NUTOR-851614 format. One line per field, with one value per residue (C-alpha): residue in three letters; chain; x, y, z. Coordinates in steps of 0.001 Angstrom, whole numbers. Layout:
BEGIN
keke <- (ALA,...)
mifi <- (A,...)
east <- (X,...)
north <- (Y,...)
up <- (Z,...)
***
This chain:
BEGIN
keke <- (MET,LEU,THR,LYS,LYS,VAL,GLY,ALA,GLN,MET,ARG,GLU,ILE,LYS,MET,ARG,CYS,ASP,SER,LYS,ILE,LYS,PRO,ASN,LEU,CYS,PHE,PRO,THR,CYS,TYR,ALA,PHE,SER,ALA,VAL,LEU,GLN,GLN,GLY,HIS,ASP,GLY,PHE,ALA,GLN,MET,ALA,LEU,LEU,ALA,CYS,ASP,LYS,LEU,GLU,GLU,PHE,GLU,GLU,VAL,LEU,ILE,ARG,LEU,LEU,HIS,THR,SER,GLY,PRO,ALA,LEU,GLU,LEU,ALA,LEU,TYR,ALA,ILE,ARG,SER,ALA,ILE,GLU,GLU,HIS,GLU,ILE,VAL,ASP,ILE,ILE,SER,CYS,LEU,PRO,LYS,LEU,PHE,ALA,LYS,PHE,CYS,THR,PRO,ALA,ALA,ALA,LEU,SER,LYS,THR,PRO,ALA,GLY,THR,CYS,LEU,VAL,ARG,ARG,CYS,ILE,VAL,THR,PRO,SER,LYS,VAL,ILE,LEU,LEU,PRO,PRO,GLN,ILE,HIS,CYS,GLN,ASN,ARG,ILE,VAL,ARG,LYS,PHE,ASP,PRO,GLU,PHE,SER,LEU,ARG,VAL,SER,PHE,ARG,ASP,ASP,ASN,MET,GLN,ASN,LEU,SER,TYR,SER,LEU,MET,SER,GLY,HIS,CYS,ARG,HIS,MET,VAL,ILE,GLU,ARG,VAL,VAL,ALA,ARG,THR,LEU,ARG,ASP,GLY,LEU,VAL,ALA,GLY,ASN,ARG,ARG,PHE,ARG,LEU,LEU,THR,THR,SER,CYS,CYS,GLN,LEU,ARG,ASP,HIS,GLY,ALA,TRP,LEU,ASP,ALA,THR,ASP,ALA,LYS,GLY,TYR,SER,SER,GLU,MET,ILE,ARG,TYR,TRP,MET,GLY,ASP,PHE,SER,GLY,ILE,ALA,SER,THR,ALA,LYS,LYS,MET,THR,ARG,MET,GLY,GLN,CYS,PHE,SER,SER,THR,GLU,GLU,SER,VAL,GLN,VAL,PRO,LEU,LEU,SER,ASN,SER,VAL,ARG,GLU,VAL,PRO,ASP,ILE,LEU,GLY,LEU,LYS,HIS,PRO,VAL,THR,ASP,GLU,HIS,TYR,ILE,PHE,SER,ASP,GLY,ILE,GLY,MET,ILE,LEU,PRO,GLY,LEU,LEU,LYS,GLU,VAL,THR,GLU,LYS,ILE,GLY,LEU,THR,VAL,SER,PRO,SER,ALA,ILE,GLN,ILE,ARG,TYR,ALA,GLY,TYR,LYS,GLY,MET,LEU,CYS,VAL,ASN,PRO,LEU,LEU,SER,GLY,ARG,GLN,LEU,VAL,LEU,LYS,LYS,SER,MET,ARG,LYS,PHE,ASN,CYS,VAL,ASN,SER,GLU,CYS,ILE,GLU,VAL,ILE,LYS,ILE,SER,THR,PRO,ARG,PRO,VAL,PHE,LEU,ASN,ARG,GLN,LEU,ILE,THR,LEU,LEU,GLU,GLN,LEU,GLY,VAL,PRO,SER,ARG,VAL,PHE,PHE,CYS,LEU,GLN,GLN,ARG,MET,VAL,THR,LEU,PHE,THR,GLU,ALA,LEU,VAL,SER,ASP,SER,VAL,ALA,LEU,GLN,VAL,LEU,GLU,THR,TYR,VAL,GLY,PRO,THR,LEU,PRO,PHE,SER,GLN,LEU,LEU,ARG,HIS,GLY,PHE,SER,LEU,THR,ARG,ASP,PRO,PHE,VAL,ARG,SER,ILE,LEU,PHE,ALA,VAL,TYR,ARG,THR,SER,MET,GLU,SER,LEU,LEU,SER,LYS,THR,ARG,ILE,ALA,VAL,PRO,ARG,ASN,LEU,GLY,ARG,ASN,MET,PHE,GLY,VAL,LEU,ASP,GLU,THR,ARG,THR,LEU,LYS,TYR,GLY,GLN,VAL,PHE,VAL,GLN,PHE,THR,SER,LEU,GLY,SER,SER,THR,ARG,GLN,LYS,ASN,GLY,PRO,GLN,VAL,PHE,ILE,LEU,SER,GLY,SER,ASP,LEU,GLY,GLY,ASP,GLU,TYR,PHE,VAL,ILE,TRP,ASP,SER,ASN,LEU,PHE,PHE,PRO,GLY,PRO,ASN,GLN,GLU,PRO,MET,ILE,TYR,GLY,GLN,LYS,VAL,GLN,GLN,GLN,ARG,SER,GLU,LEU,SER,PRO,HIS,THR,PRO,LEU,PRO,ASN,THR,THR,ILE,VAL,ARG,PRO,SER,LEU,SER,SER,GLY,ARG,GLY,GLY,TRP,CYS,MET,MET,ARG,LEU,PRO,VAL,ALA,PRO,GLN,VAL,THR,SER,PRO,GLY,PHE,ARG,ASP,MET,LEU,LEU,HIS,GLY,GLN,ASP,GLU,VAL,VAL,SER,LEU,LEU,ALA,VAL,TRP,SER,GLY,VAL,HIS,GLU,VAL,ARG,ILE,ARG,ARG,GLY,ALA,ASP,ARG,GLY,GLY,GLY,ARG,HIS,ILE,VAL,VAL,SER,SER,VAL,GLY,ARG,ASP,TRP,GLN,CYS,TRP,PHE,LEU,GLU,GLU,LEU,LEU,LEU,GLN,PRO,TRP,LEU,ALA,THR,ALA,VAL,GLU,LYS,ARG,SER,LEU,GLU,GLN,PHE,ILE,ARG,GLY)
mifi <- (A,A,A,A,A,A,A,A,A,A,A,A,A,A,A,A,A,A,A,A,A,A,A,A,A,A,A,A,A,A,A,A,A,A,A,A,A,A,A,A,A,A,A,A,A,A,A,A,A,A,A,A,A,A,A,A,A,A,A,A,A,A,A,A,A,A,A,A,A,A,A,A,A,A,A,A,A,A,A,A,A,A,A,A,A,A,A,A,A,A,A,A,A,A,A,A,A,A,A,A,A,A,A,A,A,A,A,A,A,A,A,A,A,A,A,A,A,A,A,A,A,A,A,A,A,A,A,A,A,A,A,A,A,A,A,A,A,A,A,A,A,A,A,A,A,A,A,A,A,A,A,A,A,A,A,A,A,A,A,A,A,A,A,A,A,A,A,A,A,A,A,A,A,A,A,A,A,A,A,A,A,A,A,A,A,A,A,A,A,A,A,A,A,A,A,A,A,A,A,A,A,A,A,A,A,A,A,A,A,A,A,A,A,A,A,A,A,A,A,A,A,A,A,A,A,A,A,A,A,A,A,A,A,A,A,A,A,A,A,A,A,A,A,A,A,A,A,A,A,A,A,A,A,A,A,A,A,A,A,A,A,A,A,A,A,A,A,A,A,A,A,A,A,A,A,A,A,A,A,A,A,A,A,A,A,A,A,A,A,A,A,A,A,A,A,A,A,A,A,A,A,A,A,A,A,A,A,A,A,A,A,A,A,A,A,A,A,A,A,A,A,A,A,A,A,A,A,A,A,A,A,A,A,A,A,A,A,A,A,A,A,A,A,A,A,A,A,A,A,A,A,A,A,A,A,A,A,A,A,A,A,A,A,A,A,A,A,A,A,A,A,A,A,A,A,A,A,A,A,A,A,A,A,A,A,A,A,A,A,A,A,A,A,A,A,A,A,A,A,A,A,A,A,A,A,A,A,A,A,A,A,A,A,A,A,A,A,A,A,A,A,A,A,A,A,A,A,A,A,A,A,A,A,A,A,A,A,A,A,A,A,A,A,A,A,A,A,A,A,A,A,A,A,A,A,A,A,A,A,A,A,A,A,A,A,A,A,A,A,A,A,A,A,A,A,A,A,A,A,A,A,A,A,A,A,A,A,A,A,A,A,A,A,A,A,A,A,A,A,A,A,A,A,A,A,A,A,A,A,A,A,A,A,A,A,A,A,A,A,A,A,A,A,A,A,A,A,A,A,A,A,A,A,A,A,A,A,A,A,A,A,A,A,A,A,A,A,A,A,A,A,A,A,A,A,A,A,A,A,A,A,A,A,A,A,A,A,A,A,A,A,A,A,A,A,A,A,A,A,A,A,A,A,A,A,A,A,A,A,A,A,A,A,A,A,A,A,A,A,A,A,A,A,A,A,A,A,A,A,A,A,A,A,A,A,A,A,A,A,A,A,A,A,A,A,A,A,A,A,A,A,A,A,A,A,A,A,A,A,A,A,A,A,A,A,A,A,A,A,A,A,A,A,A,A,A,A,A,A,A,A)
east <- (-3441,-6094,-4974,-1587,-2896,-4895,-1755,94,-2769,-2778,1152,548,-2199,-125,2780,103,-1225,2263,3448,410,-2495,-789,1552,-1453,-3137,-2397,-1219,-4557,-6432,-3600,-3111,-7008,-6676,-3929,-5967,-8702,-6216,-4350,-7395,-7727,-7243,-10892,-9625,-6803,-8989,-11864,-9391,-7629,-11046,-11612,-11115,-8396,-10756,-12869,-9760,-8536,-12005,-11856,-8569,-10107,-12942,-10673,-8852,-11964,-13594,-10283,-10290,-13907,-13580,-10577,-11938,-15242,-13234,-11227,-14435,-15884,-12660,-12676,-16287,-15397,-12415,-14605,-17338,-14454,-13148,-16590,-16599,-19259,-19427,-18469,-18449,-15749,-16054,-19819,-20112,-17305,-19220,-22429,-20593,-18594,-22133,-23135,-20086,-20301,-23263,-22596,-23863,-21263,-18283,-15376,-15979,-13719,-11592,-12231,-10015,-6654,-6836,-5542,-5991,-2865,-2854,-2102,-1213,-683,2272,1886,4051,1759,607,423,-3028,-3572,-6190,-8090,-6921,-7868,-8360,-5203,-4552,-2015,1502,4558,5609,2206,1855,5029,5258,2440,605,-149,3351,3261,2441,1739,2807,1697,3270,784,586,-1808,-4589,-4190,-2808,697,3675,5084,8711,9174,6435,8010,10656,13288,14343,10722,11537,14241,12535,9241,11207,13312,10143,7849,9994,13734,12768,10177,12655,15709,14104,10972,7534,5896,2199,394,3132,5193,8020,8090,11040,11518,11287,11078,8850,7566,7147,3485,4042,6891,4550,2149,4699,4611,6513,6299,7264,7593,8029,9736,7216,6927,9255,11980,11821,12927,12969,16728,15793,12816,14990,17522,14806,13476,16577,19928,19953,23737,24280,22063,23993,21151,19228,16064,16261,17068,13789,11996,13251,12419,8781,8570,7960,5064,2958,-490,-771,-2741,-978,-1082,1201,4693,7277,10835,13394,16157,14459,13680,10515,12093,14486,15904,16768,18628,16743,16125,18426,17958,19726,21520,19825,20987,21749,22733,24346,22920,21176,17132,15776,12760,11773,12111,9891,8057,8328,6398,4264,3263,-539,-132,1244,-1031,-4074,-2716,-2382,-5712,-7330,-5459,-6686,-10424,-10520,-12785,-11235,-7344,-6287,-3703,-1218,-643,1326,3430,5934,8262,11047,13277,11393,8705,6895,4511,4043,2309,1147,2781,385,3186,4764,3556,4519,4967,7491,8407,10450,11788,13881,17025,15603,12893,15364,15582,17325,18231,15816,15716,13159,10002,9038,5521,3862,2038,-436,-1126,-3221,-4775,-5645,-9331,-11665,-11012,-12605,-10634,-11237,-10065,-8390,-7426,-3909,-4990,-7597,-5387,-2793,-5689,-7052,-3517,-3228,-6408,-9089,-12305,-13642,-17054,-15913,-15202,-18372,-20461,-18465,-19122,-22793,-23279,-21611,-24012,-27115,-25876,-25804,-29221,-30675,-29094,-31566,-34699,-33617,-32465,-30411,-28615,-28142,-26516,-24046,-23076,-22709,-20512,-18386,-17956,-18448,-17251,-18124,-18509,-21956,-24078,-26056,-26650,-27959,-30191,-31492,-32092,-34365,-36509,-34877,-35324,-32056,-33425,-35998,-34002,-32820,-29273,-28533,-30101,-27848,-24817,-26128,-26295,-22944,-21504,-23177,-22049,-18397,-18231,-19926,-17260,-14507,-15847,-16148,-12675,-10654,-12478,-12799,-14855,-15457,-14939,-17386,-16114,-16632,-14219,-11341,-9985,-7117,-4560,-1311,1528,3271,6278,5849,7816,7203,8790,6011,5253,7435,8863,6195,3378,1239,-1198,-4255,-6567,-9671,-12833,-15719,-18814,-17420,-13837,-11276,-8152,-6930,-3602,-2399,703,2115,5300,7504,6635,9724,8563,5192,5692,9221,7206,8085,6253,6617,3059,2394,-1045,-1920,-4926,-5973,-8686,-10155,-12629,-11933,-13385,-10463,-7868,-5831,-5795,-2179,1045,2239,4834,8340,8383,10377,13645,13098,15675,18186,21288,20347,22952,22300,22998,23470,21253,22959,19969,18612,14794,14516,16180,13641,13222,11498,8517,8833,6516,8386,6825,8439,6569,7046,8012,6386,2801,2604,3866,317,-493,2800,1805,-1760,-1083,94,-2492,-4878,-2015,-470,804,-283,2259,2842,3373,6811,6291,5862,9449,10056,7097,8999,11857,9617,8237,11797,12102,8675,9775,12913,10767,8209,11156,12708,11535,13100,16163,16799,17291,15308,16837,15611,17593,16193,14984,14406,11463,12476,10575,8260,7080,4576,7197,6328,8793,8183,10882,10293,12520,12563,15861,14429,14982,11532,10121,11202,14720,14659,13043,15932,18306,16996,16971,20596,21223,20032,23013,21324,20287,23002,26843,29493,29899,25970,26195,29141,27407,24113,25665,27407,23952,22394,25161,25077)
north <- (-48872,-46488,-43892,-44141,-43683,-40545,-39189,-39569,-37947,-35112,-34627,-34913,-32285,-29932,-30250,-29812,-26540,-25273,-26185,-25970,-24032,-21100,-19968,-19287,-17140,-13508,-12747,-11514,-14704,-16727,-15335,-15900,-19501,-20195,-18651,-21139,-24137,-22907,-22410,-26309,-29484,-29388,-27744,-30305,-33227,-32465,-32035,-35287,-37042,-35756,-37941,-36748,-35468,-33623,-31910,-30773,-29213,-27433,-26167,-24869,-23402,-21451,-20213,-19169,-17283,-15379,-14080,-13139,-11141,-11404,-9284,-11426,-14681,-13148,-12321,-15615,-17343,-15254,-16213,-19794,-19396,-17588,-20498,-22971,-20892,-20801,-24671,-25043,-27858,-26412,-28040,-25951,-27321,-26802,-23581,-21588,-20938,-20015,-17587,-16149,-15383,-13636,-11163,-10477,-8200,-4523,-4155,-6629,-4560,-3935,-844,1921,2289,5607,8431,8075,4254,1292,-2471,-4345,-8182,-9791,-13371,-15265,-17407,-20302,-23259,-25542,-23562,-20346,-18597,-16010,-13496,-11305,-7744,-5405,-1642,95,3602,5061,5685,7060,3847,2798,6129,5932,2201,43,-1811,-4668,-5803,-5365,-8110,-7651,-10707,-11721,-14444,-16595,-19693,-22329,-21028,-17626,-16168,-14222,-16277,-16533,-17651,-17486,-20024,-22650,-25191,-27366,-27821,-26860,-23237,-23293,-25315,-23031,-19883,-21238,-22584,-19640,-16637,-17134,-18970,-16185,-13408,-15028,-16742,-14714,-16017,-17240,-15905,-16949,-16728,-14065,-14225,-11416,-10456,-8623,-4795,-3702,-3573,-739,-546,-1320,-4334,-5522,-5296,-7237,-9868,-8574,-7195,-5774,-7898,-6689,-8283,-6635,-4784,-4237,-1276,-3464,-1790,-4301,-4303,-3125,-159,680,1040,3098,5462,5812,7560,7069,5149,4507,7007,5075,2385,655,-1969,-1352,2386,1867,-300,2503,5069,2981,2441,6122,5695,3520,5872,6092,9637,11980,13513,17261,19909,19780,21714,21706,20525,22450,25736,28880,27487,25104,26400,24168,25845,24731,23385,24952,23243,23470,21890,18617,15131,13887,10538,10787,14188,15318,18622,18405,19310,21754,21814,18151,17369,20640,23087,25765,26424,29859,30651,30728,27419,25780,27130,25445,22053,22110,23017,20075,17509,18868,20827,23967,25436,25532,23812,25459,22368,19320,16123,15571,13399,15382,13766,12538,14836,13944,15585,18637,21858,24683,27771,30951,33817,36465,35437,35480,33753,30056,28381,25401,26093,22710,21834,19662,17233,16620,15144,11343,10506,12116,11871,13944,11829,12703,16424,16301,17294,14244,14697,12220,14036,17718,19482,18678,18500,15110,13575,12359,9072,7826,4315,2028,3128,6967,6021,4035,7013,9639,7500,7020,10927,11350,11630,9989,6871,8247,10805,7951,6371,9425,9926,6340,6696,10007,7915,5214,7593,9688,6468,5400,8527,8925,5904,8115,11803,13296,16053,13541,11318,14378,14958,11294,10887,14062,12927,9204,9263,12607,14713,11664,12295,15557,14632,18294,19246,16411,17208,20680,19791,17738,14263,12079,10438,8088,6530,6155,2555,3276,5940,3882,937,3405,4333,882,5,3032,1740,-1720,-676,1792,-547,-3449,-836,202,-3513,-4391,-1141,1129,3465,6407,9439,12842,15583,17630,20844,19509,17724,17513,15279,17802,18034,19488,22347,24969,28259,30136,33484,32462,34036,31145,30853,27609,25101,27058,25424,27230,25564,26464,24694,25188,26262,28397,30487,31051,29877,29838,28899,28823,26490,25718,22401,20470,20580,18109,15623,14625,13781,10121,11073,12585,15109,17418,15579,14421,13082,13877,14866,14587,17979,18153,21094,19224,20361,17028,15285,17453,15672,17612,17035,17718,15633,12924,13221,12072,9253,10136,9011,8340,6458,4754,1055,-1506,-5362,-7134,-10918,-12227,-14194,-16688,-18939,-18714,-22293,-21839,-22404,-19836,-20473,-18111,-16316,-15842,-15461,-13509,-14143,-12107,-12182,-8465,-8709,-9793,-9878,-6426,-5109,-8215,-7358,-3974,-4678,-7581,-5243,-2683,-4582,-4802,-1566,31,3386,6254,6237,2284,795,-1002,2044,2476,-1040,-822,2360,43,-2613,394,1471,-2253,-1735,1375,-351,-3159,-743,893,-2423,-1998,1350,933,-2685,-3756,-6885,-7784,-6520,-7297,-9305,-7419,-9392,-7747,-6997,-8930,-6657,-8829,-10840,-13143,-12503,-11691,-10576,-11108,-9671,-11488,-11217,-12692,-15332,-14303,-13322,-13447,-9805,-10491,-13459,-11452,-8864,-11661,-12627,-9216,-8869,-11513,-8982,-7362,-4195,-3675,-4723,-3591,-6071,-4445,-5192,-8687,-9409,-7698,-9499,-12999,-12231,-11326,-14572,-16924,-15288)
up <- (-15298,-16285,-13895,-15454,-18818,-17918,-16187,-19533,-21431,-19137,-19770,-23528,-23425,-21436,-23894,-26721,-25211,-24956,-28539,-30480,-29127,-27139,-29970,-32101,-29743,-28939,-25495,-23956,-25199,-24128,-20628,-20265,-21604,-19167,-16362,-17089,-17091,-14051,-11996,-11612,-13461,-15139,-18360,-18855,-17750,-20214,-23045,-22357,-22450,-25866,-28892,-31125,-34002,-31164,-29642,-33144,-33610,-30116,-31436,-34536,-32815,-30591,-33320,-35242,-32348,-31819,-35431,-34952,-31755,-29457,-26615,-26539,-26375,-23537,-21607,-22144,-20793,-17866,-17238,-17204,-15088,-12485,-12690,-11784,-9002,-7666,-7754,-10475,-12896,-16351,-19768,-21308,-24748,-25061,-23049,-24741,-27998,-26165,-23758,-26662,-28456,-25328,-24940,-28603,-28137,-28054,-24452,-23370,-25012,-23034,-20900,-20833,-17563,-15273,-15801,-14071,-13952,-16108,-16372,-14775,-14754,-11421,-10288,-7159,-6605,-4021,-3089,-5173,-8345,-10068,-9952,-13080,-12172,-14722,-15427,-12374,-12325,-10954,-10414,-12804,-11790,-13605,-15106,-16502,-18082,-19769,-20768,-21678,-18712,-21217,-20358,-16559,-14015,-10301,-8287,-4796,-2809,-777,1023,-301,1969,319,3557,3720,3903,7316,7271,11018,11639,9425,10748,9623,6068,4703,5064,2613,179,524,-250,-2889,-4730,-4092,-3859,-5112,-8248,-9297,-8534,-10193,-13304,-13851,-14307,-17749,-18003,-21191,-23849,-22263,-19670,-17181,-15064,-11940,-12176,-8639,-5563,-3401,387,256,-2119,158,3010,1141,-211,-3811,-6521,-10056,-12946,-16646,-20001,-22965,-24919,-28646,-28445,-26872,-23475,-20913,-17165,-17378,-19627,-17367,-14307,-16130,-17380,-13795,-12602,-11119,-7888,-7737,-4852,-2506,-491,1439,-743,1485,805,-2919,-3250,-1474,-3843,-6896,-5317,-5383,-9352,-8592,-6268,-7566,-8760,-11060,-13904,-14060,-15867,-17428,-15615,-17296,-14732,-16008,-16318,-14228,-13301,-10769,-7999,-5319,-1896,1065,4040,7165,10105,13708,16857,16769,17408,20919,19617,16021,16374,13021,12591,12785,9305,10035,6397,5534,2711,2185,-562,-2197,-5216,-6623,-7075,-10902,-11241,-8683,-10761,-13734,-11669,-10383,-13613,-15255,-12472,-12944,-9395,-9455,-6085,-5761,-2484,-141,-223,-2379,-1969,-4966,-7058,-9349,-11030,-8115,-5675,-3204,-609,2,-1870,114,-1834,-1107,-1908,-1358,-4521,-8177,-11388,-12519,-10311,-8016,-4987,-3760,-649,-971,1437,-1123,-3753,-3051,-6330,-9711,-12423,-15694,-17686,-15962,-15795,-14873,-11318,-10261,-7556,-4727,-2229,-2052,1235,1705,4938,6325,9497,12569,13958,17332,17413,20134,20534,20813,23315,25551,25482,26444,29083,30555,30596,32496,29835,31434,29752,29683,26982,24559,25326,24686,21297,20293,21306,19262,15994,16244,16715,13761,11499,12720,12161,8586,7678,8470,8034,4856,6476,8570,5546,3627,6559,6599,2818,2499,5373,4272,633,-303,-3495,-5656,-6274,-6003,-2866,-1745,-5040,-5373,-1864,-2793,-5912,-3748,-4166,-1000,29,2347,53,-2960,-3368,-4553,-1938,710,-356,113,3618,4597,3267,5326,8356,7986,7382,10283,12853,11740,12395,15602,16602,15403,15866,18039,15298,17007,14771,16159,15203,11905,13919,16798,15055,11576,9983,8558,6522,8180,6571,7180,8426,5677,7350,10689,12542,14894,18183,19330,20512,18562,15951,13649,12508,9550,8606,6610,8785,8648,11743,12685,10191,12251,15550,17238,19921,21602,20812,20069,17032,14196,14745,18281,16752,16239,14355,11378,8805,6464,3427,3304,6923,8259,11803,14376,15232,17935,19855,21800,25222,26887,24877,26646,29130,32632,33536,31754,28597,28964,27432,23665,22345,20586,17232,14460,16710,14933,14759,14330,13504,16662,17057,19512,22547,22874,20308,19566,20578,24097,26641,29195,32418,33277,30101,27200,23808,21032,17815,15059,11526,10818,7419,8393,12199,13086,13776,16130,17714,18513,19419,21552,24647,24270,26600,29382,28697,32084,33258,33123,36708,37073,37211,33981,31817,31188,30220,27711,26276,25576,23614,21921,20574,19080,17391,15738,14361,13042,11459,9584,8548,4914,4579,6749,5867,9567,10236,13571,17042,20040,22750,25912,29130,31273,34631,37445,39125,41811,39848,38540,34855,32091,28619,25913,22647,19931,16324,15585,13183,9748,8405,4723,4085,5100,2434,-8,492,170,-3096,-4379,-3686,-6276,-8659,-10180,-10776,-7195,-4733,-4132,-3130,148,734,-523,2128,4907,4291,3856,7192,8888,7309,8317,11908)
***
């Protein structure tokens, strides 16, 4: 009877909080108060055990503290939430006034966020609860600069153990129940956080891979999610739902605002792309200038001054209106003008006329990884070369702890120009003895060693390789198969080597992709290179003839979740990757084509890879790679199709047919 009475009191307290306490709180305080209550049942339980007069007294104290200092009360509530999260015993009623007094001091005032960032609230939705997190620093993008981020909410969908949802590993009716409760209900009805209801705005490629989405509430000016999507641009010409989401996510790229350039003016010029031969499969022309435009030196100088650079880079990666890609400076022209290619325009937008900078060309180190090492070893590069590079890397980090000159080299490479380490060293400052700098060196050492153990991430010396942007030869000086490389160095600044065209390098383009450029002769493979894979094949959804539950003798079935298990799928076969001369190499290439399809699933919308049977090579082993099970992303896209602003009737019919199949 006592348990039943306490349960009834808990329900009454929840109703009292929703009807009496939360309506009297402003949203930041109400959100923080809800975060405390939803972190666990401690808050509700302590309020339920209070007498009626004590409960009313606590409500009055809460309102009085809010009128005294709302930010201090918000910080005090977040401190209580953190203590509950750490499984500490907290008496909320008694410690709230004490924490409020602590945060009312000037030293505890809310600090300003760094330039180019803002605070965005985030929550985690699990099958059993909703966890509200404090505001977190987030890089600004086009949306949060235009609309108040106070009305934005980033949502992540997780399992109860805080791991990614894996739809493919669920079974029976539970999968439908979990997807409906965790994902579909939130996307369809929105989410109540504090005293606001947030509704689905959109999601980007990165968020889709991370099982997340952007939600937005109607702000004080009346801007709703529908109005924000209308302001973002015209996406009606994009037929694919996945591609439409990708283009909408373009507005959420973390960028740095620079100068305004009127779109409909003489300062912006769109020119046709440079076309090449036809693709052997799709029968479409190659676009050599895909994603690369030009910027004149005068305008580039204004951009660099606006973002606080002292030296103008040679190329920048940008977002501008509905355009995305790279801009390379053309010193032969003068004036203030943008020259954009047609391939850079992804959608029509007239509401944003600011050049938003994502990255600039700057010296970046090159790191070998497990995949690249496997390829180079199979092409004839001796294993001792990689062991020597690894030994040099470990020795460099060890010497950085005792030598100031080596420490400066490590800090400039791995930390960057955040702090003036070189100026400090010139003025007699010891980098290896200062506790703060030494802690940075230890952090870099620890992170690099962990990456070396888990990913075989081996650094290539800066004088032997760089990570570079790819740009177009507008002068048409280079011949077919030639690549011009320019890097910052005390000696020679240019090198020219023969190499393949851009498209055959992992199917990349010049819209911001980065390339490994290595001129270390020890890493050159002695023999000829292999024929590249043909990227960009037309992929159609195919229905598998085999059920995932059909038993296959002498067969290993791998059913990855395309959303979260893709990396494991690709890494799984690295230890047994066949040599290029072995009979199994061609079969591995077929599996590689399926992996490319899965990697592009977020962009293409194709979430089914056909089953391939591995040929028996004498050992009696077969490898069947199957992803016919509908994964979380497929269900996420299905729920998005229910949104009237996103999907067309044709897409709804095709996806319903695919799901029924």
